[in-house]
Each structure stands twice: as structure tokens, then as C-alpha cells.
C-alpha positions in Angstrom: 15.2 -14.2 23.1 14.2 -10.7 24.2 10.6 -9.3 23.8 11.3 -7.2 20.8 12.8 -10.2 18.9 9.7 -12.3 19.9 7.4 -9.6 18.5 9.3 -9.4 15.2 9.2 -13.2 14.8 5.5 -13.4 15.5 4.8 -10.6 13.0 6.9 -12.3 10.3 5.1 -15.6 10.9 1.7 -14.0 10.7 2.6 -12.3 7.4 4.2 -15.4 5.9 1.1 -17.5 6.6 -0.7 -15.5 3.9 -4.0 -15.1 5.7 -6.1 -12.8 3.7 -7.6 -9.8 5.5 -11.4 -9.4 5.1 -10.8 -9.6 1.3 -7.8 -10.2 -0.9 -7.6 -6.5 -1.7 -4.1 -5.1 -2.4 -3.0 -1.7 -1.0 -1.4 -0.9 -4.4 -3.9 1.7 -5.5 -1.1 4.0 -6.8 -0.6 7.6 -6.0 -0.5 9.1 -2.5 -1.4 7.6 0.9 -1.8 8.9 4.4 -1.9 7.1 7.8 -2.6 8.5 11.3 -2.7 6.5 14.6 -2.6 6.6 18.4 -1.7 4.1 21.0 0.4 3.2 24.0 4.2 3.4 24.2 6.8 2.4 26.7 9.9 4.6 26.8 13.3 4.8 28.5 15.9 7.5 28.6 19.4 6.7 29.8 22.5 8.7 30.3 26.0 8.4 31.9 24.9 10.3 35.1 21.4 8.9 35.3 22.1 5.6 37.0 19.3 3.0 36.5 16.4 4.2 34.4 12.9 2.6 34.4 10.6 2.4 31.4 7.6 4.6 31.6 4.3 4.1 29.8 2.2 6.8 28.1 0.4 8.1 25.0 2.1 7.6 21.7 1.1 8.4 18.1 2.3 8.5 14.5 1.6 10.0 11.1 2.7 9.1 7.5 2.2 11.0 4.3 3.6 9.2 1.3 3.5 7.6 -2.1 3.3 4.1 -3.6 6.7 3.3 -5.2 5.5 -0.2 -6.4 2.8 -2.8 -5.5 4.9 -3.8 -2.5 6.6 -0.6 -1.3 5.3 2.7 0.1 7.6 5.6 1.1 6.6 8.5 3.4 7.5 11.4 5.5 6.7 10.2 9.0 6.6 11.3 12.6 6.4 9.2 15.8 5.9 10.7 19.2 5.6 9.8 22.9 4.4 12.2 25.6 4.4 12.0 29.4 3.5 14.6 32.0 3.4 14.1 35.8 3.5 16.7 38.6 5.1 19.5 36.5 7.5 17.2 34.8 7.1 16.6 31.1 9.1 14.4 28.7 8.5 14.3 24.9 10.3 11.9 22.7 9.9 12.0 18.9 11.2 11.0 15.5 10.7 12.9 12.3 12.1 11.4 9.0 11.5 9.1 6.1 10.0 5.7 6.2 9.3 2.8 3.9 6.6 0.1 4.2 7.3 -3.3 2.5 4.5 -5.7 1.9 6.3 -9.1 1.5 3.2 -11.2 0.7 0.9 -9.9 -2.0 -2.8 -9.9 -1.2 -2.3 -9.6 2.6 -2.1 -6.5 4.7 1.1 -7.5 6.5 4.0 -5.1 6.2 7.4 -4.4 7.6 8.3 -0.7 8.2 11.7 0.9 8.7 12.7 4.6 8.9 15.6 7.0 9.5 15.5 10.6 10.6 16.1 12.9 13.6 15.1 11.8 17.1 14.5 14.4 19.8 14.1 14.5 23.5 12.4 17.5 25.1 12.1 17.5 28.9 10.7 20.1 31.3 11.5 19.3 35.0 9.9 21.1 37.9 8.0 23.3 35.5 11.1 25.4 34.8 14.2 23.6 33.6 14.0 22.8 29.9 16.4 20.4 28.2 16.3 19.5 24.5 18.5 17.2 22.4 18.5 16.0 18.7 20.4 13.2 16.9 20.2 10.5 14.2 17.1 8.3 14.8 15.7 5.0 13.6 12.5 3.1 13.4 11.7 -0.6 13.0 8.1 -1.9 13.0 5.7 -4.5 11.7 2.0 -4.1 11.1 -1.2 -5.1 9.4 -3.8 -3.3 7.3 -7.4 -4.5 7.7 -9.3 -3.2 4.7 -12.4 -1.2 5.5 -13.1 -0.2 1.9 -11.3 -0.2 -1.5 -9.0 2.6 -0.4 -9.1 2.7 3.4 -7.8 0.4 6.2 -7.6 0.0 9.9 -3.9 -0.2 10.6 -2.2 -2.0 13.6 1.5 -1.3 14.1 4.0 -2.7 16.7 7.3 -1.0 16.6 10.3 0.6 18.3 12.0 3.9 17.6 15.0 5.6 19.2 18.3 7.3 19.0 21.2 8.8 20.9 21.1 12.6 21.4 24.4 12.2 23.3 24.7 15.4 25.4 21.7 17.3 26.7 22.8 20.2 28.9 25.0 18.6 31.6 23.9 15.1 30.8 26.2 13.0 28.6 25.7 9.7 26.7 21.9 10.2 26.4 20.1 7.3 24.7 16.4 6.7 24.2 14.0 4.2 22.7 10.2 3.8 22.7 8.3 0.5 22.1 4.8 1.2 20.9 1.5 -0.4 19.8 -0.8 1.8 17.8 -4.1 1.6 16.0 -4.6 3.9 13.0 -6.6 4.8 9.9 -4.9 4.6 6.5 -6.2 6.0 3.2 -4.6 4.7 0.0 
């Protein structure tokens, strides 16, 4: 079993146990919600001409602006990003799109999150050469809201997002994914 599968299994087990966070508050306040967070992400970009590619760690972050669809479902416009800059070389990987949070156990803060949108890779090498690519992107995550007040929570999310921009300049078969752990603040 690979590491991503282990993380998903652990998140599912934690959510199904039904442990109540700080109080048995539900996030189903109705109306809009917003969430913003930062953390650490581990990314890889591969391509047909690249040979072996190593994962690199760096800063990652996310935002969500959305609405409650029901007691268990929130939908949002979302963005996820990963940034790395070393010695004049900079790589940015991001995902902009729509996401949904599903809270499978009422009264807990555990949720599963999925999303679809556009993934992009933006690379500046040697401070001059710039390459950019866009394509269909995806997101899969699990998280937990720890209530701070009736309408606010500290939000922990473990997830992965990626896509296949295919051709960027002379590089073909480009693929990317970012595994991240973030801590955020959510207002319901």
C-alpha cells in the first residue's frame, strides 16, 4: 500500500470513529463559508525528456470561497498552490477550480474533499527562460475542522492535487502532482 493510500485509510478511520471535536457543533450554519490555509507540500514534475525526477518540498497554500448545499456538503471556488525558488530557478504549480467538502459523520469535523479544475505549471529557469502549461486538474483530500467558536474552525487538510499539462515548450508528456499538509482558518 503506497503512502497516499495509507493517509486516506487513516483519515477515513478517524472520521468513522465519530470522535467529537471540542464540542458536537455542526458546520451546517447555512449560507457562505471561507477557508484559507498554508503548509508544506511535496511536488514532482515529470516529462518524456526529463528522465528521473525527484520530489521537492516547499511552501503550499489554499483558499476556498463557497456555500453550504446541505448539512453535509459544502461547494466552493478553490485554489491550491505550491511555490519553490532556488538560485534563480522558480517553479509554481497551482490548481484553480471547483471543490466539494463532504462530512460523512454528522457532529464531527471530519470531511472528504474533491475538486476539478485547471492545473498550471509556471517555471522560470536561470532567471530568464519561462515555461507555462495548463490542463485539466484534480484534487483529493481529507481533513478535520476543530471548532474555535460557533462559526469558526481551525482546519487541517492532507491532500494531493495534480494534472497533465502535456506539452510545455519543447517538453512533452508533462505531468505533475503535489502532496500537501496544511493548517487553515475557516469561517462558516
